[in-house]
N, CA, C, O and CB atoms as a CASP TS submission, in Angstrom:
PFRMAT TS
TARGET T0000
AUTHOR 0000-0000-0000
METHOD Language model
MODEL 1
PARENT N/A
ATOM      1  N   MET     1      16.363 -46.107 -19.384  1.00  0.00           N
ATOM      2  CA  MET     1      15.512 -45.946 -20.555  1.00  0.00           C
ATOM      3  C   MET     1      14.034 -46.024 -20.169  1.00  0.00           C
ATOM      4  O   MET     1      13.203 -45.311 -20.731  1.00  0.00           O
ATOM      5  CB  MET     1      15.844 -47.012 -21.606  1.00  0.00           C
ATOM      6  N   LEU     2      13.717 -46.879 -19.222  1.00  0.00           N
ATOM      7  CA  LEU     2      12.329 -47.034 -18.795  1.00  0.00           C
ATOM      8  C   LEU     2      11.804 -45.749 -18.162  1.00  0.00           C
ATOM      9  O   LEU     2      10.650 -45.375 -18.368  1.00  0.00           O
ATOM     10  CB  LEU     2      12.202 -48.198 -17.808  1.00  0.00           C
ATOM     11  N   TYR     3      12.662 -45.071 -17.387  1.00  0.00           N
ATOM     12  CA  TYR     3      12.238 -43.829 -16.736  1.00  0.00           C
ATOM     13  C   TYR     3      11.938 -42.736 -17.754  1.00  0.00           C
ATOM     14  O   TYR     3      11.010 -41.950 -17.570  1.00  0.00           O
ATOM     15  CB  TYR     3      13.310 -43.350 -15.762  1.00  0.00           C
ATOM     16  N   ILE     4      12.709 -42.688 -18.808  1.00  0.00           N
ATOM     17  CA  ILE     4      12.477 -41.685 -19.851  1.00  0.00           C
ATOM     18  C   ILE     4      11.129 -41.931 -20.524  1.00  0.00           C
ATOM     19  O   ILE     4      10.368 -40.994 -20.765  1.00  0.00           O
ATOM     20  CB  ILE     4      13.617 -41.710 -20.901  1.00  0.00           C
ATOM     21  N   GLU     5      10.842 -43.182 -20.822  1.00  0.00           N
ATOM     22  CA  GLU     5       9.564 -43.515 -21.451  1.00  0.00           C
ATOM     23  C   GLU     5       8.394 -43.196 -20.524  1.00  0.00           C
ATOM     24  O   GLU     5       7.361 -42.699 -20.973  1.00  0.00           O
ATOM     25  CB  GLU     5       9.534 -44.997 -21.844  1.00  0.00           C
ATOM     26  N   LEU     6       8.556 -43.481 -19.232  1.00  0.00           N
ATOM     27  CA  LEU     6       7.493 -43.163 -18.277  1.00  0.00           C
ATOM     28  C   LEU     6       7.277 -41.657 -18.169  1.00  0.00           C
ATOM     29  O   LEU     6       6.137 -41.203 -18.072  1.00  0.00           O
ATOM     30  CB  LEU     6       7.824 -43.743 -16.900  1.00  0.00           C
ATOM     31  N   MET     7       8.343 -40.889 -18.185  1.00  0.00           N
ATOM     32  CA  MET     7       8.222 -39.431 -18.124  1.00  0.00           C
ATOM     33  C   MET     7       7.546 -38.881 -19.378  1.00  0.00           C
ATOM     34  O   MET     7       6.753 -37.943 -19.296  1.00  0.00           O
ATOM     35  CB  MET     7       9.603 -38.788 -17.947  1.00  0.00           C
ATOM     36  N   ILE     8       7.856 -39.461 -20.533  1.00  0.00           N
ATOM     37  CA  ILE     8       7.221 -39.025 -21.777  1.00  0.00           C
ATOM     38  C   ILE     8       5.724 -39.323 -21.736  1.00  0.00           C
ATOM     39  O   ILE     8       4.909 -38.475 -22.100  1.00  0.00           O
ATOM     40  CB  ILE     8       7.875 -39.717 -22.995  1.00  0.00           C
ATOM     41  N   VAL     9       5.366 -40.519 -21.298  1.00  0.00           N
ATOM     42  CA  VAL     9       3.953 -40.895 -21.220  1.00  0.00           C
ATOM     43  C   VAL     9       3.224 -40.003 -20.220  1.00  0.00           C
ATOM     44  O   VAL     9       2.109 -39.555 -20.489  1.00  0.00           O
ATOM     45  CB  VAL     9       3.804 -42.382 -20.822  1.00  0.00           C
ATOM     46  N   LEU    10       3.838 -39.743 -19.076  1.00  0.00           N
ATOM     47  CA  LEU    10       3.222 -38.885 -18.069  1.00  0.00           C
ATOM     48  C   LEU    10       3.056 -37.461 -18.593  1.00  0.00           C
ATOM     49  O   LEU    10       2.014 -36.840 -18.385  1.00  0.00           O
ATOM     50  CB  LEU    10       4.059 -38.882 -16.784  1.00  0.00           C
ATOM     51  N   SER    11       4.061 -36.949 -19.260  1.00  0.00           N
ATOM     52  CA  SER    11       3.990 -35.592 -19.814  1.00  0.00           C
ATOM     53  C   SER    11       2.888 -35.482 -20.857  1.00  0.00           C
ATOM     54  O   SER    11       2.123 -34.518 -20.854  1.00  0.00           O
ATOM     55  CB  SER    11       5.334 -35.193 -20.431  1.00  0.00           C
ATOM     56  N   LEU    12       2.804 -36.454 -21.742  1.00  0.00           N
ATOM     57  CA  LEU    12       1.768 -36.421 -22.771  1.00  0.00           C
ATOM     58  C   LEU    12       0.370 -36.559 -22.173  1.00  0.00           C
ATOM     59  O   LEU    12      -0.585 -35.977 -22.687  1.00  0.00           O
ATOM     60  CB  LEU    12       2.007 -37.527 -23.789  1.00  0.00           C
ATOM     61  N   THR    13       0.247 -37.321 -21.097  1.00  0.00           N
ATOM     62  CA  THR    13      -1.040 -37.458 -20.423  1.00  0.00           C
ATOM     63  C   THR    13      -1.470 -36.131 -19.803  1.00  0.00           C
ATOM     64  O   THR    13      -2.642 -35.759 -19.872  1.00  0.00           O
ATOM     65  CB  THR    13      -0.968 -38.549 -19.345  1.00  0.00           C
ATOM     66  N   VAL    14      -0.526 -35.423 -19.201  1.00  0.00           N
ATOM     67  CA  VAL    14      -0.832 -34.118 -18.610  1.00  0.00           C
ATOM     68  C   VAL    14      -1.230 -33.122 -19.694  1.00  0.00           C
ATOM     69  O   VAL    14      -2.193 -32.375 -19.522  1.00  0.00           O
ATOM     70  CB  VAL    14       0.377 -33.585 -17.813  1.00  0.00           C
ATOM     71  N   VAL    15      -0.503 -33.102 -20.802  1.00  0.00           N
ATOM     72  CA  VAL    15      -0.829 -32.194 -21.907  1.00  0.00           C
ATOM     73  C   VAL    15      -2.216 -32.515 -22.461  1.00  0.00           C
ATOM     74  O   VAL    15      -2.991 -31.608 -22.763  1.00  0.00           O
ATOM     75  CB  VAL    15       0.235 -32.293 -23.030  1.00  0.00           C
ATOM     76  N   ASN    16      -2.527 -33.796 -22.593  1.00  0.00           N
ATOM     77  CA  ASN    16      -3.844 -34.199 -23.076  1.00  0.00           C
ATOM     78  C   ASN    16      -4.939 -33.719 -22.125  1.00  0.00           C
ATOM     79  O   ASN    16      -5.986 -33.257 -22.577  1.00  0.00           O
ATOM     80  CB  ASN    16      -3.913 -35.725 -23.239  1.00  0.00           C
ATOM     81  N   GLY    17      -4.713 -33.821 -20.835  1.00  0.00           N
ATOM     82  CA  GLY    17      -5.685 -33.341 -19.856  1.00  0.00           C
ATOM     83  C   GLY    17      -5.904 -31.842 -19.954  1.00  0.00           C
ATOM     84  O   GLY    17      -7.040 -31.374 -19.874  1.00  0.00           O
ATOM     85  N   LEU    18      -4.830 -31.084 -20.127  1.00  0.00           N
ATOM     86  CA  LEU    18      -4.951 -29.630 -20.256  1.00  0.00           C
ATOM     87  C   LEU    18      -5.723 -29.241 -21.508  1.00  0.00           C
ATOM     88  O   LEU    18      -6.556 -28.336 -21.473  1.00  0.00           O
ATOM     89  CB  LEU    18      -3.571 -28.984 -20.278  1.00  0.00           C
ATOM     90  N   LEU    19      -5.449 -29.920 -22.605  1.00  0.00           N
ATOM     91  CA  LEU    19      -6.168 -29.621 -23.844  1.00  0.00           C
ATOM     92  C   LEU    19      -7.648 -29.988 -23.734  1.00  0.00           C
ATOM     93  O   LEU    19      -8.509 -29.270 -24.243  1.00  0.00           O
ATOM     94  CB  LEU    19      -5.531 -30.368 -25.018  1.00  0.00           C
ATOM     95  N   ALA    20      -7.939 -31.105 -23.068  1.00  0.00           N
ATOM     96  CA  ALA    20      -9.335 -31.510 -22.887  1.00  0.00           C
ATOM     97  C   ALA    20     -10.082 -30.508 -22.011  1.00  0.00           C
ATOM     98  O   ALA    20     -11.240 -30.188 -22.282  1.00  0.00           O
ATOM     99  CB  ALA    20      -9.410 -32.915 -22.265  1.00  0.00           C
ATOM    100  N   MET    21      -9.421 -30.010 -20.957  1.00  0.00           N
ATOM    101  CA  MET    21     -10.061 -29.003 -20.100  1.00  0.00           C
ATOM    102  C   MET    21     -10.320 -27.713 -20.866  1.00  0.00           C
ATOM    103  O   MET    21     -11.364 -27.085 -20.695  1.00  0.00           O
ATOM    104  CB  MET    21      -9.190 -28.714 -18.870  1.00  0.00           C
ATOM    105  N   SER    22      -9.385 -27.322 -21.698  1.00  0.00           N
ATOM    106  CA  SER    22      -9.561 -26.101 -22.487  1.00  0.00           C
ATOM    107  C   SER    22     -10.728 -26.245 -23.451  1.00  0.00           C
ATOM    108  O   SER    22     -11.543 -25.335 -23.598  1.00  0.00           O
ATOM    109  CB  SER    22      -8.279 -25.767 -23.259  1.00  0.00           C
ATOM    110  N   GLU    23     -10.799 -27.384 -24.097  1.00  0.00           N
ATOM    111  CA  GLU    23     -11.894 -27.625 -25.039  1.00  0.00           C
ATOM    112  C   GLU    23     -13.243 -27.594 -24.328  1.00  0.00           C
ATOM    113  O   GLU    23     -14.197 -26.995 -24.823  1.00  0.00           O
ATOM    114  CB  GLU    23     -11.703 -28.972 -25.750  1.00  0.00           C
ATOM    115  N   LEU    24     -13.318 -28.233 -23.179  1.00  0.00           N
ATOM    116  CA  LEU    24     -14.568 -28.268 -22.428  1.00  0.00           C
ATOM    117  C   LEU    24     -14.971 -26.874 -21.964  1.00  0.00           C
ATOM    118  O   LEU    24     -16.154 -26.536 -21.973  1.00  0.00           O
ATOM    119  CB  LEU    24     -14.441 -29.205 -21.229  1.00  0.00           C
ATOM    120  N   ALA    25     -14.011 -26.073 -21.563  1.00  0.00           N
ATOM    121  CA  ALA    25     -14.311 -24.709 -21.115  1.00  0.00           C
ATOM    122  C   ALA    25     -14.856 -23.864 -22.255  1.00  0.00           C
ATOM    123  O   ALA    25     -15.788 -23.085 -22.056  1.00  0.00           O
ATOM    124  CB  ALA    25     -13.059 -24.050 -20.529  1.00  0.00           C
ATOM    125  N   ILE    26     -14.293 -24.004 -23.437  1.00  0.00           N
ATOM    126  CA  ILE    26     -14.757 -23.213 -24.579  1.00  0.00           C
ATOM    127  C   ILE    26     -16.136 -23.672 -25.039  1.00  0.00           C
ATOM    128  O   ILE    26     -17.004 -22.849 -25.331  1.00  0.00           O
ATOM    129  CB  ILE    26     -13.758 -23.308 -25.739  1.00  0.00           C
ATOM    130  N   VAL    27     -16.334 -24.970 -25.102  1.00  0.00           N
ATOM    131  CA  VAL    27     -17.610 -25.502 -25.586  1.00  0.00           C
ATOM    132  C   VAL    27     -18.748 -25.189 -24.617  1.00  0.00           C
ATOM    133  O   VAL    27     -19.874 -24.952 -25.053  1.00  0.00           O
ATOM    134  CB  VAL    27     -17.508 -27.015 -25.799  1.00  0.00           C
ATOM    135  N   SER    28     -18.476 -25.184 -23.313  1.00  0.00           N
ATOM    136  CA  SER    28     -19.550 -24.976 -22.338  1.00  0.00           C
ATOM    137  C   SER    28     -19.790 -23.507 -22.008  1.00  0.00           C
ATOM    138  O   SER    28     -20.692 -23.194 -21.231  1.00  0.00           O
ATOM    139  CB  SER    28     -19.235 -25.723 -21.073  1.00  0.00           C
ATOM    140  N   SER    29     -19.012 -22.613 -22.574  1.00  0.00           N
ATOM    141  CA  SER    29     -19.209 -21.189 -22.280  1.00  0.00           C
ATOM    142  C   SER    29     -20.415 -20.652 -23.048  1.00  0.00           C
ATOM    143  O   SER    29     -20.749 -21.129 -24.133  1.00  0.00           O
ATOM    144  CB  SER    29     -17.940 -20.375 -22.636  1.00  0.00           C
ATOM    145  N   ARG    30     -21.057 -19.648 -22.454  1.00  0.00           N
ATOM    146  CA  ARG    30     -22.236 -19.051 -23.080  1.00  0.00           C
ATOM    147  C   ARG    30     -21.808 -17.966 -24.060  1.00  0.00           C
ATOM    148  O   ARG    30     -21.003 -17.095 -23.732  1.00  0.00           O
ATOM    149  CB  ARG    30     -23.193 -18.469 -22.010  1.00  0.00           C
ATOM    150  N   LYS    31     -22.358 -18.034 -25.259  1.00  0.00           N
ATOM    151  CA  LYS    31     -21.979 -17.090 -26.309  1.00  0.00           C
ATOM    152  C   LYS    31     -22.369 -15.666 -25.941  1.00  0.00           C
ATOM    153  O   LYS    31     -21.625 -14.731 -26.238  1.00  0.00           O
ATOM    154  CB  LYS    31     -22.626 -17.480 -27.632  1.00  0.00           C
ATOM    155  N   ALA    32     -23.507 -15.483 -25.308  1.00  0.00           N
ATOM    156  CA  ALA    32     -23.947 -14.133 -24.935  1.00  0.00           C
ATOM    157  C   ALA    32     -22.975 -13.500 -23.945  1.00  0.00           C
ATOM    158  O   ALA    32     -22.663 -12.313 -24.041  1.00  0.00           O
ATOM    159  CB  ALA    32     -25.365 -14.173 -24.332  1.00  0.00           C
ATOM    160  N   ARG    33     -22.506 -14.289 -23.005  1.00  0.00           N
ATOM    161  CA  ARG    33     -21.542 -13.762 -22.026  1.00  0.00           C
ATOM    162  C   ARG    33     -20.225 -13.427 -22.706  1.00  0.00           C
ATOM    163  O   ARG    33     -19.609 -12.407 -22.397  1.00  0.00           O
ATOM    164  CB  ARG    33     -21.308 -14.778 -20.884  1.00  0.00           C
ATOM    165  N   LEU    34     -19.786 -14.277 -23.630  1.00  0.00           N
ATOM    166  CA  LEU    34     -18.550 -13.990 -24.353  1.00  0.00           C
ATOM    167  C   LEU    34     -18.694 -12.732 -25.201  1.00  0.00           C
ATOM    168  O   LEU    34     -17.759 -11.936 -25.293  1.00  0.00           O
ATOM    169  CB  LEU    34     -18.158 -15.178 -25.236  1.00  0.00           C
ATOM    170  N   ASP    35     -19.861 -12.547 -25.822  1.00  0.00           N
ATOM    171  CA  ASP    35     -20.110 -11.322 -26.596  1.00  0.00           C
ATOM    172  C   ASP    35     -19.995 -10.086 -25.710  1.00  0.00           C
ATOM    173  O   ASP    35     -19.373  -9.092 -26.086  1.00  0.00           O
ATOM    174  CB  ASP    35     -21.503 -11.372 -27.254  1.00  0.00           C
ATOM    175  N   HIS    36     -20.602 -10.164 -24.536  1.00  0.00           N
ATOM    176  CA  HIS    36     -20.565  -9.038 -23.603  1.00  0.00           C
ATOM    177  C   HIS    36     -19.124  -8.743 -23.172  1.00  0.00           C
ATOM    178  O   HIS    36     -18.699  -7.588 -23.146  1.00  0.00           O
ATOM    179  CB  HIS    36     -21.446  -9.332 -22.367  1.00  0.00           C
ATOM    180  N   MET    37     -18.389  -9.789 -22.841  1.00  0.00           N
ATOM    181  CA  MET    37     -17.006  -9.599 -22.405  1.00  0.00           C
ATOM    182  C   MET    37     -16.136  -9.059 -23.537  1.00  0.00           C
ATOM    183  O   MET    37     -15.241  -8.247 -23.303  1.00  0.00           O
ATOM    184  CB  MET    37     -16.428 -10.917 -21.883  1.00  0.00           C
ATOM    185  N   ALA    38     -16.398  -9.508 -24.757  1.00  0.00           N
ATOM    186  CA  ALA    38     -15.625  -9.017 -25.904  1.00  0.00           C
ATOM    187  C   ALA    38     -15.889  -7.534 -26.139  1.00  0.00           C
ATOM    188  O   ALA    38     -14.978  -6.782 -26.485  1.00  0.00           O
ATOM    189  CB  ALA    38     -15.967  -9.821 -27.173  1.00  0.00           C
ATOM    190  N   LYS    39     -17.143  -7.114 -25.948  1.00  0.00           N
ATOM    191  CA  LYS    39     -17.474  -5.693 -26.106  1.00  0.00           C
ATOM    192  C   LYS    39     -16.817  -4.836 -25.031  1.00  0.00           C
ATOM    193  O   LYS    39     -16.553  -3.654 -25.248  1.00  0.00           O
ATOM    194  CB  LYS    39     -18.986  -5.496 -26.067  1.00  0.00           C
ATOM    195  N   GLU    40     -16.552  -5.444 -23.859  1.00  0.00           N
ATOM    196  CA  GLU    40     -15.869  -4.727 -22.782  1.00  0.00           C
ATOM    197  C   GLU    40     -14.360  -4.669 -23.005  1.00  0.00           C
ATOM    198  O   GLU    40     -13.650  -3.974 -22.279  1.00  0.00           O
ATOM    199  CB  GLU    40     -16.167  -5.386 -21.443  1.00  0.00           C
ATOM    200  N   GLY    41     -13.874  -5.394 -24.002  1.00  0.00           N
ATOM    201  CA  GLY    41     -12.463  -5.322 -24.329  1.00  0.00           C
ATOM    202  C   GLY    41     -11.618  -6.502 -23.885  1.00  0.00           C
ATOM    203  O   GLY    41     -10.390  -6.431 -23.927  1.00  0.00           O
ATOM    204  N   HIS    42     -12.252  -7.581 -23.461  1.00  0.00           N
ATOM    205  CA  HIS    42     -11.495  -8.761 -23.047  1.00  0.00           C
ATOM    206  C   HIS    42     -10.966  -9.499 -24.279  1.00  0.00           C
ATOM    207  O   HIS    42     -11.736 -10.003 -25.097  1.00  0.00           O
ATOM    208  CB  HIS    42     -12.376  -9.704 -22.184  1.00  0.00           C
ATOM    209  N   ARG    43      -9.657  -9.550 -24.390  1.00  0.00           N
ATOM    210  CA  ARG    43      -9.038 -10.180 -25.550  1.00  0.00           C
ATOM    211  C   ARG    43      -9.307 -11.690 -25.576  1.00  0.00           C
ATOM    212  O   ARG    43      -9.500 -12.268 -26.646  1.00  0.00           O
ATOM    213  CB  ARG    43      -7.530  -9.913 -25.552  1.00  0.00           C
ATOM    214  N   GLY    44      -9.318 -12.326 -24.404  1.00  0.00           N
ATOM    215  CA  GLY    44      -9.576 -13.758 -24.331  1.00  0.00           C
ATOM    216  C   GLY    44     -10.971 -14.122 -24.804  1.00  0.00           C
ATOM    217  O   GLY    44     -11.174 -15.171 -25.415  1.00  0.00           O
ATOM    218  N   ALA    45     -11.931 -13.255 -24.521  1.00  0.00           N
ATOM    219  CA  ALA    45     -13.302 -13.506 -24.972  1.00  0.00           C
ATOM    220  C   ALA    45     -13.389 -13.435 -26.488  1.00  0.00           C
ATOM    221  O   ALA    45     -14.084 -14.236 -27.113  1.00  0.00           O
ATOM    222  CB  ALA    45     -14.274 -12.498 -24.338  1.00  0.00           C
ATOM    223  N   ARG    46     -12.682 -12.474 -27.080  1.00  0.00           N
ATOM    224  CA  ARG    46     -12.666 -12.393 -28.550  1.00  0.00           C
ATOM    225  C   ARG    46     -12.029 -13.642 -29.148  1.00  0.00           C
ATOM    226  O   ARG    46     -12.491 -14.155 -30.168  1.00  0.00           O
ATOM    227  CB  ARG    46     -11.903 -11.131 -29.020  1.00  0.00           C
ATOM    228  N   THR    47     -10.978 -14.125 -28.518  1.00  0.00           N
ATOM    229  CA  THR    47     -10.320 -15.334 -29.009  1.00  0.00           C
ATOM    230  C   THR    47     -11.250 -16.533 -28.901  1.00  0.00           C
ATOM    231  O   THR    47     -11.334 -17.341 -29.825  1.00  0.00           O
ATOM    232  CB  THR    47      -9.024 -15.597 -28.230  1.00  0.00           C
ATOM    233  N   ALA    48     -11.953 -16.652 -27.772  1.00  0.00           N
ATOM    234  CA  ALA    48     -12.880 -17.767 -27.584  1.00  0.00           C
ATOM    235  C   ALA    48     -14.012 -17.712 -28.598  1.00  0.00           C
ATOM    236  O   ALA    48     -14.438 -18.749 -29.107  1.00  0.00           O
ATOM    237  CB  ALA    48     -13.447 -17.759 -26.164  1.00  0.00           C
ATOM    238  N   LEU    49     -14.504 -16.515 -28.896  1.00  0.00           N
ATOM    239  CA  LEU    49     -15.571 -16.388 -29.896  1.00  0.00           C
ATOM    240  C   LEU    49     -15.095 -16.817 -31.277  1.00  0.00           C
ATOM    241  O   LEU    49     -15.863 -17.384 -32.054  1.00  0.00           O
ATOM    242  CB  LEU    49     -16.083 -14.948 -29.948  1.00  0.00           C
ATOM    243  N   SER    50     -13.847 -16.550 -31.577  1.00  0.00           N
ATOM    244  CA  SER    50     -13.338 -16.952 -32.889  1.00  0.00           C
ATOM    245  C   SER    50     -13.176 -18.466 -32.984  1.00  0.00           C
ATOM    246  O   SER    50     -13.143 -19.013 -34.087  1.00  0.00           O
ATOM    247  CB  SER    50     -12.002 -16.268 -33.171  1.00  0.00           C
ATOM    248  N   LEU    51     -13.076 -19.146 -31.849  1.00  0.00           N
ATOM    249  CA  LEU    51     -12.920 -20.602 -31.846  1.00  0.00           C
ATOM    250  C   LEU    51     -14.251 -21.333 -31.898  1.00  0.00           C
ATOM    251  O   LEU    51     -14.310 -22.497 -32.295  1.00  0.00           O
ATOM    252  CB  LEU    51     -12.157 -21.035 -30.620  1.00  0.00           C
ATOM    253  N   ILE    52     -15.315 -20.655 -31.499  1.00  0.00           N
ATOM    254  CA  ILE    52     -16.636 -21.313 -31.461  1.00  0.00           C
ATOM    255  C   ILE    52     -17.216 -21.380 -32.857  1.00  0.00           C
ATOM    256  O   ILE    52     -18.319 -21.895 -33.043  1.00  0.00           O
ATOM    257  CB  ILE    52     -17.609 -20.563 -30.514  1.00  0.00           C
TER
END
């Protein structure tokens, strides 16, 4: 039972780290660069602009 709890805590910690990295990447990106990339057809840039 202890191993299951440790695996759950470790998994949630990893997921939290991934979400924090994603948030930091979106917040620190330059809007002008995202606009340019969106005009070139990058779907990810359009998605990031909708989140800002």
